[in-house]
MMTF fields as JSON, N, C-alpha, C and O atoms, coordinates in Angstrom:
{
  "mmtfVersion": "1.0.0",
  "mmtfProducer": "UNKNOWN",
  "numBonds": 359,
  "numAtoms": 360,
  "numGroups": 90,
  "numChains": 1,
  "numModels": 1,
  "chainsPerModel": [1],
  "groupsPerChain": [90],
  "chainIdList": ["A"],
  "bondAtomList": [4, 2, 8, 6, 12, 10, 16, 14, 20, 18, 24, 22, 28, 26, 32, 30, 36, 34, 40, 38, 44, 42, 48, 46, 52, 50, 56, 54, 60, 58, 64, 62, 68, 66, 72, 70, 76, 74, 80, 78, 84, 82, 88, 86, 92, 90, 96, 94, 100, 98, 104, 102, 108, 106, 112, 110, 116, 114, 120, 118, 124, 122, 128, 126, 132, 130, 136, 134, 140, 138, 144, 142, 148, 146, 152, 150, 156, 154, 160, 158, 164, 162, 168, 166, 172, 170, 176, 174, 180, 178, 184, 182, 188, 186, 192, 190, 196, 194, 200, 198, 204, 202, 208, 206, 212, 210, 216, 214, 220, 218, 224, 222, 228, 226, 232, 230, 236, 234, 240, 238, 244, 242, 248, 246, 252, 250, 256, 254, 260, 258, 264, 262, 268, 266, 272, 270, 276, 274, 280, 278, 284, 282, 288, 286, 292, 290, 296, 294, 300, 298, 304, 302, 308, 306, 312, 310, 316, 314, 320, 318, 324, 322, 328, 326, 332, 330, 336, 334, 340, 338, 344, 342, 348, 346, 352, 350, 356, 354],
  "bondOrderList": [1, 1, 1, 1, 1, 1, 1, 1, 1, 1, 1, 1, 1, 1, 1, 1, 1, 1, 1, 1, 1, 1, 1, 1, 1, 1, 1, 1, 1, 1, 1, 1, 1, 1, 1, 1, 1, 1, 1, 1, 1, 1, 1, 1, 1, 1, 1, 1, 1, 1, 1, 1, 1, 1, 1, 1, 1, 1, 1, 1, 1, 1, 1, 1, 1, 1, 1, 1, 1, 1, 1, 1, 1, 1, 1, 1, 1, 1, 1, 1, 1, 1, 1, 1, 1, 1, 1, 1, 1],
  "groupList": [{"groupName": "MET", "atomNameList": ["N", "CA", "C", "O"], "elementList": ["N", "C", "C", "O"], "formalChargeList": [0, 0, 0, 0], "bondAtomList": [1, 0, 2, 1, 3, 2], "bondOrderList": [1, 1, 2], "singleLetterCode": "M", "chemCompType": "L-PEPTIDE LINKING"}, {"groupName": "THR", "atomNameList": ["N", "CA", "C", "O"], "elementList": ["N", "C", "C", "O"], "formalChargeList": [0, 0, 0, 0], "bondAtomList": [1, 0, 2, 1, 3, 2], "bondOrderList": [1, 1, 2], "singleLetterCode": "T", "chemCompType": "L-PEPTIDE LINKING"}, {"groupName": "ASN", "atomNameList": ["N", "CA", "C", "O"], "elementList": ["N", "C", "C", "O"], "formalChargeList": [0, 0, 0, 0], "bondAtomList": [1, 0, 2, 1, 3, 2], "bondOrderList": [1, 1, 2], "singleLetterCode": "N", "chemCompType": "L-PEPTIDE LINKING"}, {"groupName": "LEU", "atomNameList": ["N", "CA", "C", "O"], "elementList": ["N", "C", "C", "O"], "formalChargeList": [0, 0, 0, 0], "bondAtomList": [1, 0, 2, 1, 3, 2], "bondOrderList": [1, 1, 2], "singleLetterCode": "L", "chemCompType": "L-PEPTIDE LINKING"}, {"groupName": "GLY", "atomNameList": ["N", "CA", "C", "O"], "elementList": ["N", "C", "C", "O"], "formalChargeList": [0, 0, 0, 0], "bondAtomList": [1, 0, 2, 1, 3, 2], "bondOrderList": [1, 1, 2], "singleLetterCode": "G", "chemCompType": "PEPTIDE LINKING"}, {"groupName": "ARG", "atomNameList": ["N", "CA", "C", "O"], "elementList": ["N", "C", "C", "O"], "formalChargeList": [0, 0, 0, 0], "bondAtomList": [1, 0, 2, 1, 3, 2], "bondOrderList": [1, 1, 2], "singleLetterCode": "R", "chemCompType": "L-PEPTIDE LINKING"}, {"groupName": "VAL", "atomNameList": ["N", "CA", "C", "O"], "elementList": ["N", "C", "C", "O"], "formalChargeList": [0, 0, 0, 0], "bondAtomList": [1, 0, 2, 1, 3, 2], "bondOrderList": [1, 1, 2], "singleLetterCode": "V", "chemCompType": "L-PEPTIDE LINKING"}, {"groupName": "ILE", "atomNameList": ["N", "CA", "C", "O"], "elementList": ["N", "C", "C", "O"], "formalChargeList": [0, 0, 0, 0], "bondAtomList": [1, 0, 2, 1, 3, 2], "bondOrderList": [1, 1, 2], "singleLetterCode": "I", "chemCompType": "L-PEPTIDE LINKING"}, {"groupName": "GLU", "atomNameList": ["N", "CA", "C", "O"], "elementList": ["N", "C", "C", "O"], "formalChargeList": [0, 0, 0, 0], "bondAtomList": [1, 0, 2, 1, 3, 2], "bondOrderList": [1, 1, 2], "singleLetterCode": "E", "chemCompType": "L-PEPTIDE LINKING"}, {"groupName": "GLN", "atomNameList": ["N", "CA", "C", "O"], "elementList": ["N", "C", "C", "O"], "formalChargeList": [0, 0, 0, 0], "bondAtomList": [1, 0, 2, 1, 3, 2], "bondOrderList": [1, 1, 2], "singleLetterCode": "Q", "chemCompType": "L-PEPTIDE LINKING"}, {"groupName": "ASP", "atomNameList": ["N", "CA", "C", "O"], "elementList": ["N", "C", "C", "O"], "formalChargeList": [0, 0, 0, 0], "bondAtomList": [1, 0, 2, 1, 3, 2], "bondOrderList": [1, 1, 2], "singleLetterCode": "D", "chemCompType": "L-PEPTIDE LINKING"}, {"groupName": "ALA", "atomNameList": ["N", "CA", "C", "O"], "elementList": ["N", "C", "C", "O"], "formalChargeList": [0, 0, 0, 0], "bondAtomList": [1, 0, 2, 1, 3, 2], "bondOrderList": [1, 1, 2], "singleLetterCode": "A", "chemCompType": "L-PEPTIDE LINKING"}, {"groupName": "PRO", "atomNameList": ["N", "CA", "C", "O"], "elementList": ["N", "C", "C", "O"], "formalChargeList": [0, 0, 0, 0], "bondAtomList": [1, 0, 2, 1, 3, 2], "bondOrderList": [1, 1, 2], "singleLetterCode": "P", "chemCompType": "L-PEPTIDE LINKING"}, {"groupName": "HIS", "atomNameList": ["N", "CA", "C", "O"], "elementList": ["N", "C", "C", "O"], "formalChargeList": [0, 0, 0, 0], "bondAtomList": [1, 0, 2, 1, 3, 2], "bondOrderList": [1, 1, 2], "singleLetterCode": "H", "chemCompType": "L-PEPTIDE LINKING"}, {"groupName": "SER", "atomNameList": ["N", "CA", "C", "O"], "elementList": ["N", "C", "C", "O"], "formalChargeList": [0, 0, 0, 0], "bondAtomList": [1, 0, 2, 1, 3, 2], "bondOrderList": [1, 1, 2], "singleLetterCode": "S", "chemCompType": "L-PEPTIDE LINKING"}, {"groupName": "TYR", "atomNameList": ["N", "CA", "C", "O"], "elementList": ["N", "C", "C", "O"], "formalChargeList": [0, 0, 0, 0], "bondAtomList": [1, 0, 2, 1, 3, 2], "bondOrderList": [1, 1, 2], "singleLetterCode": "Y", "chemCompType": "L-PEPTIDE LINKING"}],
  "groupTypeList": [0, 1, 2, 3, 4, 5, 6, 7, 1, 8, 7, 9, 5, 10, 11, 11, 10, 1, 12, 1, 9, 8, 3, 5, 11, 10, 7, 8, 6, 4, 3, 10, 6, 3, 10, 11, 11, 7, 7, 9, 3, 13, 11, 3, 5, 12, 4, 14, 10, 6, 1, 8, 5, 7, 14, 11, 1, 11, 10, 6, 0, 8, 1, 6, 7, 1, 7, 11, 3, 15, 6, 5, 8, 3, 11, 2, 5, 12, 6, 10, 3, 0, 12, 12, 6, 12, 6, 4, 14, 2],
  "groupIdList": [1, 2, 3, 4, 5, 6, 7, 8, 9, 10, 11, 12, 13, 14, 15, 16, 17, 18, 19, 20, 21, 22, 23, 24, 25, 26, 27, 28, 29, 30, 31, 32, 33, 34, 35, 36, 37, 38, 39, 40, 41, 42, 43, 44, 45, 46, 47, 48, 49, 50, 51, 52, 53, 54, 55, 56, 57, 58, 59, 60, 61, 62, 63, 64, 65, 66, 67, 68, 69, 70, 71, 72, 73, 74, 75, 76, 77, 78, 79, 80, 81, 82, 83, 84, 85, 86, 87, 88, 89, 90],
  "secStructList": [7, 7, 2, 2, 2, 2, 2, 2, 2, 2, 2, 2, 2, 2, 2, 2, 2, 1, 7, 2, 2, 2, 2, 2, 2, 2, 2, 2, 2, 2, 2, 2, 2, 2, 2, 2, 2, 2, 2, 2, 2, 2, 2, 1, 7, 6, 6, 7, 7, 2, 2, 2, 2, 2, 2, 2, 2, 2, 2, 2, 2, 2, 2, 2, 2, 2, 2, 2, 2, 2, 2, 2, 2, 2, 2, 6, 1, 7, 7, 7, 7, 1, 7, 7, 7, 7, 7, 7, 7, 7],
  "xCoordList": [0.844, 0.0, 0.897, 1.909, 0.528, 1.318, 1.184, 0.274, 2.089, 2.037, 0.696, 0.093, 0.231, -1.054, -2.186, -3.108, -2.123, -3.13, -3.171, -4.246, -1.997, -1.939, -2.517, -3.234, -2.203, -2.725, -4.246, -4.928, -4.782, -6.23, -6.888, -7.917, -6.309, -6.848, -6.852, -7.824, -5.79, -5.7, -6.754, -7.389, -6.939, -7.946, -9.342, -10.175, -9.598, -10.907, -11.157, -12.268, -10.147, -10.294, -10.578, -11.452, -9.823, -10.032, -11.446, -12.104, -11.907, -13.255, -14.304, -15.27, -14.125, -15.096, -15.152, -16.2, -14.044, -13.982, -14.419, -14.5, -14.698, -15.036, -16.549, -17.279, -17.032, -18.47, -18.982, -18.233, -20.244, -20.831, -20.639, -20.19, -20.971, -20.844, -19.399, -19.126, -18.487, -17.067, -16.603, -15.779, -17.124, -16.782, -17.246, -16.519, -18.459, -18.968, -18.064, -17.739, -17.666, -16.788, -15.434, -14.869, -14.913, -13.632, -13.714, -12.752, -14.849, -15.031, -15.008, -14.377, -15.693, -15.685, -14.27, -13.851, -13.544, -12.169, -11.326, -10.499, -11.545, -10.813, -11.026, -10.101, -12.24, -12.51, -11.75, -11.274, -11.64, -10.844, -9.366, -8.679, -8.886, -7.488, -7.253, -6.212, -8.224, -8.099, -8.008, -7.185, -8.851, -8.769, -7.372, -6.797, -6.832, -5.497, -4.42, -3.496, -4.546, -3.558, -3.607, -2.57, -4.81, -4.95, -4.37, -3.696, -4.633, -4.068, -2.548, -1.885, -1.998, -0.543, 0.0, 1.037, -0.695, -0.253, -0.28, 0.657, -1.36, -1.48, -0.506, -0.183, -0.034, 0.895, 2.308, 3.124, 2.583, 3.908, 4.087, 3.219, 5.185, 5.477, 5.937, 6.562, 5.62, 6.133, 7.663, 8.343, 8.161, 9.599, 10.103, 11.311, 9.176, 9.6, 10.195, 10.123, 10.77, 11.432, 10.486, 9.343, 10.971, 10.162, 9.727, 8.586, 10.611, 10.273, 9.145, 8.252, 9.194, 8.145, 6.8, 5.763, 6.824, 5.611, 5.035, 3.823, 5.905, 5.469, 4.846, 3.805, 5.473, 4.963, 3.594, 2.693, 3.433, 2.15, 1.065, -0.075, 1.409, 0.453, 0.065, -1.103, 1.035, 0.766, -0.166, -1.044, 0.021, -0.872, -2.312, -3.238, -2.496, -3.844, -4.428, -5.571, -3.662, -4.163, -4.496, -5.521, -3.656, -3.904, -5.193, -5.984, -5.388, -6.594, -7.838, -8.861, -7.758, -8.897, -9.264, -10.441, -8.269, -8.527, -9.165, -10.116, -8.646, -9.196, -10.644, -11.496, -10.931, -12.309, -13.222, -14.318, -12.792, -13.624, -13.938, -15.074, -12.947, -13.17, -14.059, -14.874, -13.909, -14.775, -16.213, -17.145, -16.394, -17.747, -18.367, -19.548, -17.588, -18.113, -18.537, -19.591, -17.726, -18.076, -19.364, -20.245, -19.473, -20.663, -21.896, -22.972, -21.753, -22.874, -23.355, -24.522, -22.489, -22.866, -23.489, -23.949, -23.501, -24.094, -25.598, -26.085, -26.332, -27.778, -28.065, -27.341, -29.113, -29.494, -30.233, -31.166, -29.804, -30.461, -31.501, -31.178, -32.753, -33.815, -34.347, -34.824, -34.26, -34.774, -33.601, -32.775, -33.532, -32.469, -32.723, -33.874, -31.681, -31.865, -32.686, -32.48, -33.589, -34.435, -33.868, -33.697, -33.574, -33.025, -34.076, -35.258, -33.634, -34.513, -34.291, -33.185, -35.352, -35.252, -36.072, -36.997, -35.724, -36.495, -37.538, -37.208, -38.772, -39.861, -40.423, -41.351],
  "yCoordList": [-1.168, 0.0, 1.241, 1.281, 2.231, 3.452, 4.235, 3.991, 5.172, 6.022, 6.765, 6.872, 7.272, 7.966, 7.019, 7.41, 5.793, 4.798, 4.536, 4.381, 4.487, 4.289, 5.484, 5.326, 6.672, 7.891, 7.922, 8.239, 7.599, 7.589, 6.555, 6.838, 5.372, 4.329, 4.796, 4.567, 5.441, 5.935, 7.024, 7.025, 7.934, 8.989, 8.366, 8.791, 7.369, 6.702, 6.027, 6.092, 5.385, 4.737, 5.773, 5.586, 6.869, 7.935, 8.495, 8.72, 8.716, 9.257, 8.283, 8.698, 7.005, 6.001, 5.912, 5.592, 6.189, 6.104, 7.39, 7.428, 8.429, 9.733, 9.875, 9.609, 10.292, 10.525, 11.59, 12.476, 11.497, 12.358, 13.844, 14.585, 14.288, 15.722, 16.185, 17.274, 15.361, 15.703, 15.715, 16.545, 14.807, 14.756, 16.033, 16.606, 16.473, 17.738, 18.908, 19.75, 18.951, 20.026, 19.955, 20.985, 18.741, 18.575, 19.05, 19.607, 18.833, 19.298, 20.822, 21.415, 21.454, 22.925, 23.462, 24.396, 22.869, 23.292, 23.044, 23.873, 21.903, 21.574, 22.6, 22.913, 23.119, 24.148, 25.442, 26.12, 25.779, 26.95, 26.723, 27.622, 25.519, 25.176, 25.238, 25.715, 24.754, 24.791, 26.232, 26.537, 27.113, 28.53, 29.083, 29.761, 28.79, 29.288, 28.699, 29.401, 27.418, 26.768, 27.354, 27.535, 27.647, 28.251, 29.662, 30.056, 30.416, 31.771, 31.698, 32.49, 30.747, 30.573, 30.218, 30.736, 29.341, 28.956, 30.149, 30.36, 30.923, 32.089, 33.2, 34.036, 33.223, 34.26, 34.044, 34.965, 32.828, 32.563, 33.335, 33.329, 33.97, 34.759, 33.848, 32.814, 34.242, 33.454, 33.366, 34.348, 32.21, 31.999, 31.714, 31.655, 31.537, 31.229, 29.823, 29.066, 29.504, 28.22, 27.062, 27.024, 26.134, 24.993, 24.148, 23.689, 23.94, 23.145, 23.797, 23.117, 25.11, 25.857, 25.708, 25.534, 25.775, 25.643, 24.22, 24.042, 23.23, 21.829, 21.605, 20.958, 22.133, 21.975, 22.632, 22.047, 23.842, 24.546, 23.802, 23.719, 23.266, 22.495, 21.208, 20.82, 20.554, 19.329, 19.605, 18.795, 20.742, 21.109, 21.245, 20.772, 21.892, 22.049, 20.684, 20.391, 19.857, 18.552, 17.654, 16.973, 17.643, 16.808, 17.248, 16.415, 18.546, 19.06, 18.724, 18.335, 18.869, 18.546, 17.068, 16.726, 16.203, 14.765, 14.427, 13.647, 15.007, 14.749, 15.192, 14.441, 16.406, 16.914, 16.027, 15.684, 15.653, 14.822, 13.474, 13.006, 12.849, 11.558, 11.695, 10.815, 12.782, 13.029, 13.249, 12.714, 14.032, 14.282, 12.98, 12.727, 12.162, 10.876, 9.996, 9.362, 9.95, 9.168, 9.704, 8.929, 11.004, 11.614, 11.338, 11.075, 11.396, 11.152, 9.711, 9.443, 8.787, 7.371, 6.962, 5.832, 7.883, 7.569, 7.804, 8.648, 7.05, 7.285, 8.677, 9.174, 9.285, 10.625, 10.513, 9.723, 11.306, 11.344, 12.458, 13.628, 12.083, 13.08, 13.575, 14.704, 12.745, 13.129, 13.321, 12.424, 14.5, 14.665, 13.758, 13.444, 13.342, 12.458, 13.169, 14.35, 12.444, 12.991, 12.539, 11.345, 13.528, 13.131, 12.353, 12.698, 11.325, 10.495, 10.886, 10.785, 11.325, 11.704, 10.76, 10.105, 10.699, 9.853, 10.716, 11.764, 10.29, 11.032, 10.245, 10.702],
  "zCoordList": [0.0, 0.0, 0.0, 0.699, -0.77, -0.833, 0.462, 1.254, 0.672, 1.856, 1.906, 2.974, 0.775, 0.727, 1.109, 1.825, 0.643, 0.99, 2.486, 3.065, 3.113, 4.569, 5.311, 6.299, 4.833, 5.463, 5.356, 6.331, 4.188, 3.992, 4.903, 5.517, 4.995, 5.869, 7.319, 8.039, 7.752, 9.123, 9.384, 10.439, 8.445, 8.595, 8.655, 9.455, 7.821, 7.838, 9.178, 9.704, 9.732, 11.05, 12.131, 12.977, 12.089, 13.074, 12.977, 13.993, 11.752, 11.547, 12.069, 12.708, 11.805, 12.251, 13.768, 14.329, 14.437, 15.894, 16.598, 17.826, 15.834, 16.411, 16.548, 15.593, 17.721, 17.886, 16.911, 16.5, 16.55, 15.513, 15.797, 14.922, 17.0, 17.306, 17.191, 16.688, 17.656, 17.574, 16.119, 15.736, 15.32, 13.9, 13.203, 12.391, 13.527, 12.957, 13.34, 12.504, 14.599, 15.067, 14.367, 14.001, 14.179, 13.487, 12.037, 11.508, 11.404, 10.02, 9.986, 9.112, 10.935, 10.995, 11.188, 10.504, 12.12, 12.36, 11.106, 10.73, 10.473, 9.255, 8.147, 7.398, 8.047, 7.036, 7.345, 6.434, 8.631, 9.016, 8.712, 8.228, 8.997, 8.699, 7.191, 6.739, 6.419, 4.968, 4.461, 3.598, 4.997, 4.621, 4.877, 4.025, 6.055, 6.402, 5.481, 5.072, 5.163, 4.283, 2.872, 2.233, 2.393, 1.06, 1.05, 0.098, 2.109, 2.206, 2.198, 1.528, 2.945, 2.99, 1.609, 1.196, 0.899, -0.448, -1.399, -2.169, -1.342, -2.231, -1.865, -2.708, -0.631, -0.19, -0.738, -0.755, -1.18, -1.737, -3.039, -3.911, -3.142, -4.344, -5.48, -5.244, -6.715, -7.849, -7.76, -7.46, -8.019, -7.962, -6.555, -6.324, -5.613, -4.249, -4.204, -5.172, -3.081, -2.887, -3.234, -2.777, -4.035, -4.478, -3.282, -3.234, -2.331, -1.154, -0.364, 0.141, -0.264, 0.438, -0.284, 0.357, -1.591, -2.394, -2.286, -2.166, -2.332, -2.203, -0.831, -0.719, 0.204, 1.566, 1.726, 2.327, 1.194, 1.291, 0.514, 0.97, -0.648, -1.439, -0.713, -0.714, -0.1, 0.651, 1.828, 2.127, 2.497, 3.601, 3.127, 3.786, 1.983, 1.421, 1.075, 1.427, 0.395, -0.033, 1.157, 1.142, 2.175, 3.351, 4.054, 4.497, 4.148, 4.798, 3.982, 4.545, 2.669, 1.796, 1.919, 2.037, 1.891, 1.994, 3.344, 3.406, 4.411, 5.739, 5.826, 6.301, 5.373, 5.414, 4.583, 5.026, 3.395, 2.519, 3.162, 3.092, 3.785, 4.424, 5.661, 5.94, 6.393, 7.553, 7.1, 7.701, 6.048, 5.533, 5.034, 5.269, 4.355, 3.881, 5.043, 4.989, 6.091, 7.282, 7.903, 8.274, 8.014, 8.601, 7.747, 8.284, 6.432, 5.523, 5.577, 5.29, 5.937, 6.001, 7.325, 7.482, 8.271, 9.574, 9.538, 8.785, 10.357, 10.419, 10.979, 11.842, 10.483, 10.923, 12.248, 12.393, 13.196, 14.498, 14.462, 14.669, 14.197, 14.053, 15.401, 15.514, 16.381, 17.686, 18.651, 18.817, 19.288, 20.269, 21.464, 21.77, 22.129, 23.277, 24.363, 24.643, 24.945, 26.003, 27.336, 27.581, 28.209, 29.501, 30.299, 30.295, 30.966, 31.776, 33.234, 33.764, 33.852, 35.259, 36.117, 35.637, 37.378, 38.281, 38.977, 39.532, 38.952, 39.593, 40.732, 41.4]
}
C-alpha cells in the first residue's frame, strides 16, 4: 500500500472512531485550517522556494482529503432526528 493509501486508511479509522458531534466540530475546524492553508499557499510569491511551495500544497491537499473523508463518514451515519431525552427519576 502506498504512503497515501496508509494515510487515507488511518484517517478513515479515526473518523469512524469519532463521535458524531465531535466529527462535525472537526469538520468545521478543518474548514478553518483549509482557509489558512490556502491563504498561505497564495501568499507565496512566484519563484519562491520549491520546497516551500510543495509543503504549502501538501498542507492544502492533506486538509482537503481529511475533510472529505470526515464528511463521507458523517454522511454514512444514520441521521439522528430526535435529540436524546433526559430520563429523570420522579
